[in-house]
N, C-alpha and C positions, 0 to 999 in steps of 0.2 A: 752720646752713650745711650741716653734712653731710647731715641728714634731706633737704633740697631737693634735693641732687645725688643721693643715693640713688634717691629717687622718679624724677628725670630719667632716670637711666641704667637704671632698671628698665622704665621707659616705652619708652626706645628699644629695649631687648632684647625687649620684647613685640612689636615691630614687625620687629626684624632680630636674630635670635638669633646671627648670625654677627659682629655688631659687635664686635671684640675691644677696641678702646679702652673700651667700656662695661664689659665684664667687668674688665679691667685697673683702671680707675677705681674700680669697686665694690670690688675687691682693696684699693686703696689706701685707700678710705674705712675700711674693715673694719680694715684694719692700724692706722690713726691712731686709730681708737676701740677699740682693744684686743680686737677679735674675730678672733684669730689663724686659727682654724680656717677660719672662713668666708672670710677674706681668702686663706688658701691656695687653696681651692676656686675663687674667683673668678680669681686669678692663674693657676691650672693651666687654666682654660677659656680664658682669654684667650690662654695660650700654645699650646694645642691647635689654635687657629684660626690663630695667625700667630706664628711663633717668634722674630722678629728686632725685636720691639717693645722698644726699651730700657727703656721705663718698667716693663714686667712684670719684666724681669731685675733691675732696680734695686729694684724693690718686693719682690721675692722675697728679694733680699739683705738689705734692711731688716728684712724678716719673720725671716730667720734670724739676724740680729743681735740682734733684740728678744728671740728665744727661745733666746739663747746657743748656737746652732749656727754658731760662728764660721768653721769650715773650708768649710761650705756657703755661708755669707754671702759669705766672701772668693771662692769659685768663681763665684758668680752676679754678684758685683760687678765682677770682673774681665771677666767675658764681657760685661756690659753695656757696658764701656769699649772692648771689641773691636768692638761695634756703633756706638757713638758715643764717640769718645776725649775729647770736650769735655763729656760730661754731668756737671755738677757733682753732682747729688744723688748719684750713684754714687761719686764722689771722695769726697765728705763721708763717706757711709756706711763706705766702705772705711777712710777714717781711723779712724773709731770702732772698726771690727773690729781695726785694728793697735793701738789704745789697749789693747782688751780682750786682745790676746795679746800684750802688752808688747813691741811693737815701735815705739818712740817716734820713731825717726828717720823710719821710714816714714809715720807718721801726719802728722807736721809737713810732709812733703813732699807728702802729698795734700791736706792743708787748703791749702797755699800754692799748689799747681797749680790748685784750685778758685777761689782768689781771683784768680790770674793769668788764667783763662779767663773767669770771671765776676766782674768787680769789685763787683758788687751782691749776691753770694750771702752772705745775712746769716749763715746757719748755718756757713759755712765760716770766717769771722771770729770767731765766738763759739767755735767749737770750737778754732781755732788758740789763741785767747785763754785758753781753760780748759788746754789742753795747755801752753803756755808757762807758766802758773801752776804747774801740776803740777812742771814741770822747774825752778821756781824763778826764772824769768824774768819777774818782775812788770812791770817797766818796759815790756818788749816785749808783755806781755798787755794792758797799759793803752793801749799804742799801737794795738793791734788793735782794742779796744773803741772807743777814738775814731775810728778809721777806719770801723767799723761804723756808728757814729752819723752820721758825715760822709757816707759813701758810700751806705749802703743804707737809712737811714732808720729803723733799728731803734727800737722804741719803748722808753720806760722801763720799762714794764710787763713786757715781755718780758725785758729785763736783770735785773729784779728777780726773775723767777720761774725762770730757767734755773738748775738745779741744778747744773750743771757750773761755775757761776761763783761759786758760795758762798764759796769761799776767797778770791776776788779781791774780792769786796764787803766782805770784812772789813778791808781795806786803806785808810788814810787817804786815799791818793790816789784811790781810787775815788769817795769822797764828794766830793772836789775836781772831779772829772770830771763827776759827777752834777750838781752844783751849776752848773757851768758851762753844761752843755747842756738841763738840766732843772729850772731854778731854781724854775719854779713847781709842781714836784712833790717838792722835796727841802725837807725842814726844815733850817733853819741851827742 
């Protein structure tokens, strides 16, 4: 999936090197595939052409989150939200910055805002569920998982591989919920 997109964006750039979305999208691909130095170069190129593209700011924030530069991540993500106050990716990334910097209430607020703004933002539900679990609010966390299943169509596979949900998966109620929605994939 990423290889095809990478080829496409590079083809676009071979015809128009000022196409900032292609630079930014390459940055996002490299970010998601763990090639952080290259991601940074592509995001910088995108921003050198057009400074107000929310995706570049948000992806830079995500890059800094991934590389444990939380203060820079927060700055970039907050700036992204000044460009587009309803941009849910930036809200979710910012919530994760707040978790990493031990600001739990702020994290909850940003996850909740992301869901309010975008009721099908899968990762906002999953992040909120993980955060609620950490705070000992298992029932509310399971409610978030159920809402994610009902509203976003989150897959069984994603729920099983999300490391942040590991603690929640150990709960008996988790198994009941998975059986209810994914009976074809859960052993009794």
